VEXDOVO-694745 format. One line per 4 residues: their letters; for each residue x, y, z of N, C-alpha, C, O. Coordinates in pm, whole numbers, always signed. Example, Ala and Ser with C-alpha at 12.3 -4.5 7.8 and 13.67 -1.06 7.14 Angstrom:
BEGIN
AS) +1319 -569 +780 +1230 -450 +780 +1320 -330 +780 +1424 -332 +846  +1285 -225 +708 +1367 -106 +714 +1290 +3 +787 +1341 +114 +804 $
END
This chain:
BEGIN
ERRI) -14556 +1577 +23312 -14482 +1593 +23188 -14433 +1737 +23178 -14510 +1831 +23201  -14310 +1755 +23145 -14251 +1889 +23130 -14278 +1938 +22989 -14243 +1871 +22891  -14340 +2054 +22979 -14370 +2111 +22848 -14301 +2244 +22834 -14303 +2327 +22925  -14239 +2264 +22720 -14172 +2390 +22690 -14277 +2488 +22638 -14354 +2456 +22548 $
GRFE) -14279 +2608 +22695 -14373 +2711 +22652 -14318 +2793 +22537 -14204 +2776 +22495  -14399 +2882 +22487 -14363 +2963 +22371 -14241 +3052 +22397 -14153 +3062 +22311  -14236 +3116 +22511 -14124 +3205 +22539 -13993 +3127 +22550 -13890 +3170 +22498  -13997 +3015 +22615 -13878 +2931 +22628 -13836 +2874 +22493 -13717 +2867 +22462 $
EAQG) -13932 +2834 +22415 -13903 +2776 +22283 -13844 +2880 +22188 -13767 +2846 +22098  -13880 +3007 +22207 -13833 +3114 +22119 -13695 +3166 +22159 -13645 +3260 +22098  -13633 +3107 +22260 -13503 +3153 +22309 -13407 +3184 +22194 -13380 +3100 +22108  -13355 +3308 +22194 -13260 +3349 +22092 -13323 +3386 +21959 -13252 +3418 +21864 $
GTLF) -13456 +3382 +21951 -13523 +3410 +21825 -13634 +3513 +21841 -13625 +3604 +21923  -13737 +3496 +21762 -13848 +3591 +21758 -13978 +3520 +21788 -14002 +3409 +21740  -14062 +3584 +21867 -14195 +3532 +21897 -14298 +3632 +21846 -14288 +3752 +21874  -14396 +3584 +21771 -14501 +3669 +21717 -14629 +3645 +21794 -14677 +3532 +21802 $
LDEI) -14684 +3751 +21851 -14812 +3743 +21921 -14916 +3819 +21840 -14909 +3941 +21827  -15011 +3747 +21785 -15116 +3807 +21703 -15233 +3844 +21793 -15255 +3782 +21897  -15308 +3944 +21752 -15427 +3991 +21824 -15396 +4024 +21970 -15468 +3982 +22061  -15290 +4099 +21992 -15247 +4136 +22127 -15355 +4216 +22201 -15361 +4213 +22324 $
GEID) -15440 +4286 +22128 -15547 +4363 +22190 -15656 +4278 +22252 -15742 +4329 +22323  -15653 +4148 +22227 -15755 +4056 +22278 -15716 +3986 +22408 -15800 +3920 +22469  -15591 +4000 +22452 -15549 +3923 +22570 -15610 +3981 +22697 -15630 +4102 +22708  -15640 +3894 +22791 -15705 +3940 +22914 -15605 +4003 +23010 -15484 +3994 +22991 $
AAIQ) -15658 +4067 +23113 -15577 +4147 +23206 -15469 +4064 +23276 -15358 +4112 +23295  -15501 +3941 +23314 -15402 +3858 +23386 -15282 +3827 +23296 -15168 +3829 +23343  -15305 +3800 +23171 -15196 +3772 +23077 -15118 +3900 +23049 -14996 +3895 +23031  -15187 +4014 +23044 -15118 +4141 +23023 -15015 +4165 +23132 -14904 +4212 +23104 $
VKLL) -15050 +4134 +23256 -14957 +4152 +23368 -14835 +4063 +23350 -14722 +4109 +23370  -14856 +3939 +23313 -14744 +3846 +23294 -14656 +3889 +23177 -14533 +3881 +23185  -14717 +3935 +23071 -14642 +3982 +22955 -14561 +4106 +22991 -14446 +4119 +22949  -14620 +4196 +23066 -14550 +4316 +23109 -14427 +4280 +23193 -14320 +4338 +23177 $
RFLG) -14443 +4184 +23281 -14331 +4140 +23364 -14221 +4080 +23276 -14102 +4109 +23295  -14261 +3997 +23181 -14160 +3938 +23094 -14084 +4045 +23017 -13962 +4041 +23008  -14156 +4141 +22962 -14091 +4247 +22884 -13997 +4331 +22970 -13895 +4378 +22920  -14031 +4349 +23096 -13946 +4428 +23185 -13825 +4353 +23236 -13715 +4409 +23244 $
ERTF) -13844 +4227 +23272 -13737 +4150 +23337 -13682 +4036 +23254 -13578 +3979 +23288  -13750 +4002 +23144 -13713 +3887 +23060 -13716 +3756 +23137 -13640 +3663 +23108  -13805 +3749 +23236 -13820 +3627 +23315 -13965 +3581 +23313 -14056 +3659 +23286  -13986 +3452 +23341 -14120 +3393 +23345 -14115 +3264 +23425 -14007 +3214 +23455 $
ERVG) -14232 +3211 +23459 -14243 +3080 +23523 -14330 +2990 +23437 -14427 +3036 +23377  -14294 +2864 +23430 -14380 +2768 +23362 -14507 +2750 +23444 -14507 +2770 +23565  -14614 +2713 +23378 -14740 +2687 +23448 -14716 +2576 +23550 -14662 +2471 +23518  -14757 +2601 +23673 -14743 +2502 +23779 -14605 +2497 +23843 -14581 +2414 +23930 $
SNKT) -14515 +2582 +23802 -14379 +2582 +23856 -14357 +2709 +23938 -14425 +2810 +23918  -14262 +2701 +24029 -14225 +2822 +24104 -14081 +2862 +24072 -14024 +2949 +24138  -14022 +2797 +23973 -13886 +2828 +23930 -13890 +2938 +23824 -13965 +2927 +23727  -13811 +3042 +23843 -13805 +3152 +23747 -13703 +3120 +23639 -13589 +3085 +23668 $
LSAD) -13747 +3134 +23514 -13662 +3111 +23399 -13647 +3242 +23322 -13725 +3335 +23343  -13548 +3249 +23236 -13532 +3369 +23155 -13522 +3331 +23008 -13488 +3218 +22973  -13552 +3427 +22923 -13543 +3405 +22779 -13503 +3536 +22713 -13549 +3644 +22749  -13416 +3524 +22616 -13373 +3637 +22536 -13440 +3624 +22400 -13394 +3548 +22315 $
IRLI) -13548 +3697 +22381 -13624 +3687 +22257 -13658 +3826 +22204 -13656 +3925 +22278  -13690 +3831 +22077 -13746 +3952 +22015 -13895 +3925 +22006 -13937 +3818 +21960  -13976 +4021 +22049 -14120 +4004 +22049 -14183 +4097 +21945 -14156 +4217 +21943  -14266 +4039 +21861 -14343 +4117 +21764 -14490 +4091 +21796 -14534 +3977 +21805 $
AATN) -14564 +4200 +21813 -14706 +4189 +21846 -14788 +4262 +21740 -14747 +4365 +21688  -14904 +4206 +21709 -14991 +4266 +21609 -15134 +4274 +21661 -15177 +4194 +21744  -15204 +4373 +21611 -15345 +4387 +21643 -15413 +4470 +21536 -15348 +4548 +21466  -15542 +4453 +21523 -15618 +4540 +21434 -15704 +4635 +21516 -15788 +4706 +21461 $
KPLA) -15683 +4635 +21646 -15759 +4721 +21736 -15677 +4843 +21774 -15554 +4834 +21781  -15742 +4955 +21797 -15669 +5075 +21841 -15635 +5064 +21990 -15720 +5089 +22075  -15512 +5026 +22020 -15473 +5001 +22158 -15488 +5125 +22246 -15525 +5113 +22363  -15461 +5243 +22192 -15476 +5366 +22271 -15621 +5382 +22319 -15645 +5426 +22431 $
ELVK) -15715 +5347 +22233 -15856 +5355 +22272 -15890 +5248 +22376 -15970 +5273 +22466  -15829 +5131 +22364 -15852 +5026 +22464 -15795 +5068 +22599 -15852 +5035 +22703  -15683 +5140 +22598 -15625 +5193 +22722 -15724 +5289 +22787 -15751 +5279 +22907  -15778 +5382 +22708 -15875 +5479 +22761 -15999 +5410 +22818 -16057 +5456 +22916 $
AGKF) -16038 +5298 +22757 -16156 +5224 +22802 -16124 +5131 +22919 -16213 +5065 +22972  -15997 +5125 +22960 -15958 +5039 +23071 -15946 +4892 +23036 -15949 +4807 +23124  -15933 +4862 +22907 -15926 +4722 +22863 -15785 +4677 +22828 -15761 +4559 +22803  -15691 +4773 +22826 -15553 +4738 +22795 -15463 +4825 +22881 -15488 +4944 +22898 $
REDL) -15357 +4765 +22934 -15266 +4837 +23024 -15183 +4940 +22948 -15125 +4909 +22844  -15180 +5060 +22999 -15103 +5167 +22935 -14953 +5136 +22938 -14883 +5161 +22840  -14904 +5084 +23050 -14760 +5053 +23059 -14721 +4943 +22961 -14610 +4944 +22908  -14810 +4849 +22936 -14782 +4744 +22837 -14782 +4804 +22696 -14700 +4766 +22613 $
LYRL) -14874 +4894 +22669 -14875 +4961 +22539 -14742 +5029 +22512 -14688 +5016 +22403  -14687 +5101 +22610 -14559 +5169 +22591 -14445 +5072 +22567 -14356 +5098 +22486  -14447 +4959 +22637 -14341 +4858 +22617 -14351 +4793 +22480 -14249 +4766 +22417  -14471 +4769 +22434 -14490 +4704 +22304 -14467 +4801 +22187 -14437 +4758 +22076 $
NAVP) -14480 +4928 +22213 -14478 +5028 +22108 -14338 +5082 +22080 -14324 +5198 +22041  -14235 +5002 +22101 -14097 +5048 +22081 -14071 +5085 +21935 -14012 +5189 +21908  -14115 +5002 +21843 -14098 +5030 +21700 -14233 +5001 +21633 -14255 +4891 +21582  -14322 +5099 +21633 -14454 +5074 +21574 -14450 +5073 +21422 -14384 +5156 +21359 $
LAVP) -14521 +4980 +21365 -14535 +4971 +21219 -14684 +4967 +21188 -14756 +4880 +21238  -14728 +5059 +21108 -14869 +5060 +21067 -14878 +4996 +20928 -14821 +5047 +20832  -14949 +4886 +20921 -14969 +4818 +20793 -15113 +4846 +20751 -15207 +4806 +20821  -15131 +4914 +20639 -15269 +4946 +20597 -15347 +4820 +20565 -15290 +4719 +20526 $
PLRE) -15479 +4826 +20582 -15562 +4710 +20548 -15550 +4677 +20399 -15513 +4762 +20318  -15582 +4555 +20367 -15568 +4506 +20230 -15645 +4593 +20130 -15599 +4614 +20018  -15760 +4642 +20169 -15842 +4723 +20077 -15774 +4854 +20038 -15813 +4916 +19939  -15673 +4897 +20115 -15600 +5020 +20085 -15465 +4993 +20019 -15386 +5085 +20001 $
RGRD) -15438 +4870 +19982 -15305 +4834 +19933 -15296 +4827 +19782 -15190 +4794 +19728  -15404 +4857 +19711 -15401 +4863 +19566 -15345 +4738 +19500 -15397 +4628 +19520  -15240 +4755 +19422 -15182 +4646 +19344 -15118 +4538 +19432 -15095 +4426 +19385  -15090 +4568 +19558 -15034 +4467 +19649 -15126 +4347 +19662 -15079 +4234 +19680 $
VVLL) -15256 +4369 +19652 -15353 +4260 +19663 -15324 +4155 +19557 -15324 +4035 +19585  -15299 +4199 +19436 -15272 +4106 +19326 -15140 +4033 +19350 -15131 +3912 +19327  -15038 +4104 +19395 -14909 +4039 +19422 -14923 +3933 +19531 -14870 +3822 +19518  -14994 +3967 +19637 -15019 +3868 +19743 -15100 +3751 +19690 -15069 +3635 +19719 $
ARNL) -15202 +3781 +19611 -15289 +3675 +19559 -15213 +3581 +19467 -15233 +3460 +19472  -15125 +3634 +19384 -15045 +3547 +19296 -14960 +3451 +19378 -14954 +3332 +19349  -14896 +3504 +19480 -14813 +3421 +19566 -14896 +3316 +19638 -14861 +3198 +19641  -15007 +3359 +19696 -15093 +3265 +19769 -15156 +3162 +19676 -15170 +3045 +19713 $
AARV) -15194 +3203 +19556 -15255 +3109 +19460 -15159 +2996 +19426 -15199 +2880 +19418  -15033 +3030 +19407 -14934 +2927 +19376 -14917 +2832 +19495 -14910 +2710 +19477  -14911 +2888 +19615 -14896 +2806 +19736 -15018 +2717 +19760 -15005 +2597 +19784  -15135 +2778 +19753 -15259 +2705 +19778 -15277 +2593 +19677 -15317 +2483 +19713 $
GAEV) -15246 +2620 +19551 -15256 +2515 +19450 -15171 +2396 +19486 -15216 +2282 +19477  -15047 +2421 +19528 -14956 +2312 +19567 -15009 +2238 +19690 -14998 +2116 +19699  -15065 +2312 +19784 -15115 +2250 +19908 -15232 +2156 +19882 -15247 +2056 +19953  -15313 +2186 +19783 -15428 +2099 +19754 -15400 +2003 +19640 -15491 +1937 +19590 $
GRPA) -15274 +1994 +19599 -15234 +1897 +19499 -15266 +1935 +19356 -15286 +1849 +19271  -15269 +2064 +19329 -15294 +2111 +19194 -15173 +2187 +19144 -15088 +2227 +19224  -15164 +2207 +19014 -15055 +2291 +18962 -15072 +2433 +19016 -15180 +2470 +19064  -14968 +2510 +19008 -14974 +2649 +19054 -15088 +2721 +18983 -15095 +2720 +18860 $
LRLS) -15175 +2780 +19059 -15288 +2850 +19000 -15246 +2989 +18953 -15164 +3055 +19016  -15303 +3030 +18842 -15277 +3164 +18787 -15405 +3245 +18796 -15514 +3189 +18805  -15391 +3375 +18793 -15506 +3465 +18798 -15527 +3531 +18662 -15433 +3583 +18602  -15648 +3528 +18614 -15680 +3596 +18489 -15690 +3747 +18516 -15689 +3790 +18632 $
GSAE) -15699 +3824 +18410 -15717 +3969 +18426 -15844 +4002 +18501 -15845 +4093 +18585  -15952 +3930 +18473 -16079 +3957 +18544 -16067 +3922 +18692 -16123 +3993 +18776  -15996 +3816 +18724 -15976 +3779 +18864 -15892 +3886 +18935 -15923 +3922 +19049  -15789 +3935 +18869 -15705 +4040 +18930 -15786 +4166 +18955 -15772 +4229 +19060 $
RALE) -15869 +4205 +18859 -15953 +4325 +18878 -16051 +4304 +18994 -16074 +4395 +19073  -16107 +4185 +19002 -16201 +4156 +19111 -16131 +4165 +19246 -16185 +4221 +19341  -16011 +4111 +19252 -15936 +4114 +19379 -15900 +4257 +19418 -15903 +4292 +19536  -15866 +4340 +19321 -15828 +4479 +19349 -15946 +4565 +19392 -15929 +4656 +19473 $
TYSW) -16065 +4537 +19341 -16180 +4623 +19370 -16260 +4578 +19491 -16341 +4655 +19543  -16240 +4457 +19538 -16314 +4407 +19654 -16264 +4478 +19781 -16148 +4519 +19786  -16349 +4495 +19882 -16314 +4573 +20001 -16236 +4496 +20108 -16181 +4560 +20197  -16228 +4367 +20104 -16149 +4282 +20194 -16167 +4312 +20342 -16070 +4350 +20409 $
PGNV) -16287 +4294 +20396 -16304 +4316 +20540 -16226 +4215 +20624 -16191 +4244 +20739  -16198 +4097 +20568 -16125 +3994 +20642 -15976 +3993 +20615 -15905 +3904 +20663  -15926 +4091 +20539 -15784 +4105 +20509 -15723 +3981 +20447 -15790 +3910 +20371  -15596 +3953 +20478 -15521 +3846 +20411 -15579 +3709 +20440 -15575 +3620 +20355 $
RQLR) -15633 +3689 +20559 -15694 +3560 +20590 -15810 +3532 +20496 -15826 +3420 +20447  -15891 +3633 +20471 -16003 +3617 +20379 -15953 +3591 +20237 -16009 +3506 +20167  -15850 +3663 +20195 -15792 +3642 +20062 -15746 +3498 +20047 -15773 +3434 +19945  -15677 +3447 +20146 -15629 +3309 +20141 -15747 +3211 +20132 -15744 +3116 +20054 $
NVLE) -15851 +3235 +20211 -15967 +3145 +20209 -16038 +3148 +20074 -16082 +3044 +20026  -16049 +3266 +20013 -16111 +3277 +19880 -16032 +3195 +19779 -16090 +3121 +19699  -15900 +3207 +19783 -15816 +3134 +19688 -15818 +2984 +19717 -15814 +2903 +19624  -15822 +2948 +19843 -15827 +2806 +19878 -15956 +2743 +19829 -15955 +2633 +19774 $
RAAL) -16068 +2812 +19849 -16197 +2761 +19802 -16194 +2746 +19649 -16241 +2645 +19596  -16141 +2846 +19581 -16133 +2840 +19434 -16045 +2724 +19389 -16076 +2658 +19290  -15937 +2699 +19461 -15848 +2588 +19426 -15916 +2453 +19447 -15898 +2361 +19368  -15992 +2442 +19553 -16059 +2316 +19583 -16178 +2289 +19492 -16202 +2175 +19451 $
LGER) -16252 +2394 +19459 -16374 +2375 +19382 -16356 +2396 +19232 -16436 +2347 +19152  -16252 +2469 +19194 -16231 +2500 +19053 -16172 +2385 +18975 -16113 +2293 +19031  -16188 +2392 +18843 -16135 +2288 +18757 -16026 +2338 +18663 -15958 +2259 +18599  -16010 +2471 +18657 -15910 +2530 +18567 -15787 +2570 +18646 -15793 +2591 +18767 $
DQLE) -15675 +2580 +18576 -15552 +2626 +18639 -15543 +2778 +18642 -15462 +2835 +18715  -15626 +2843 +18561 -15633 +2990 +18563 -15766 +3030 +18624 -15872 +2994 +18573  -15759 +3105 +18733 -15881 +3146 +18801 -15940 +3270 +18736 -15870 +3366 +18705  -16071 +3265 +18715 -16146 +3378 +18663 -16220 +3443 +18780 -16228 +3385 +18888 $
AEDL) -16274 +3562 +18759 -16345 +3633 +18866 -16458 +3548 +18923 -16478 +3546 +19045  -16532 +3478 +18838 -16644 +3398 +18887 -16599 +3280 +18972 -16677 +3228 +19051  -16474 +3237 +18958 -16420 +3128 +19042 -16396 +3174 +19185 -16382 +3092 +19275  -16390 +3305 +19205 -16355 +3359 +19337 -16475 +3379 +19427 -16459 +3415 +19544 $
GEGM) -16594 +3357 +19377 -16714 +3372 +19458 -16799 +3489 +19411 -16752 +3575 +19337  -16924 +3490 +19454 -17019 +3591 +19409 -16975 +3733 +19441 -16988 +3822 +19358  -16923 +3755 +19561 -16882 +3889 +19601 -16773 +3945 +19512 -16771 +4065 +19484  -16682 +3859 +19468 -16572 +3904 +19382 -16622 +3936 +19242 -16588 +4041 +19187 $
AAAT) -16703 +3849 +19187 -16754 +3872 +19051 -16839 +3998 +19048 -16833 +4074 +18952  -16919 +4020 +19153 -17005 +4140 +19160 -16922 +4266 +19172 -16965 +4373 +19127  -16804 +4256 +19233 -16719 +4375 +19253 -16672 +4432 +19120 -16644 +4552 +19111  -16662 +4349 +19018 -16613 +4397 +18889 -16722 +4415 +18785 -16697 +4463 +18675 $
AAPT) -16844 +4377 +18821 -16953 +4389 +18724 -16977 +4536 +18691 -16983 +4621 +18779  -16989 +4563 +18563 -17014 +4701 +18519 -17155 +4742 +18555 -17248 +4663 +18536  -17174 +4863 +18605 -17310 +4908 +18637 -17395 +4915 +18509 -17347 +4955 +18403  -17519 +4876 +18523 -17608 +4880 +18407 -17684 +5011 +18406 -17717 +5065 +18511 $
A) -17713 +5061 +18285 -17781 +5191 +18272 -17929 +5173 +18253 -18002 +5271 +18241 $
END
């Protein structure tokens, strides 16, 4: 059976590779070749194909440190680093957390068959003060759990889980 791969499928468009710092050395070599020549072979084929794509790669790992440790190819780092964009972690984004959460809450509510979920003031404060070690994926999971388990259309801090409610609790004297 002939299967179209990701590079071929992305012809004329954009391909997003997440967690680029996790790929093994053999894949790094193939990716480096593709970036240099814009050519590739399908698995099990000896025919060379080409693709004109824009590649966007993301990682939460310090690639320069991985290069020093011998875990990531330096030449691949230079090819991928044509237009670097540093996106701060969610915990450093302040009010952006609430904007993202509002958008995700509306989407998640629709996905689970509920009306668009709204965030109360206490929920927004909880979301802003939490440290978000899991970033946007964790935020989505928190909202999804609240949508599935909650009964109200407006989420309160306690609907978001113990860690969120504790983040806004006032210290006792």
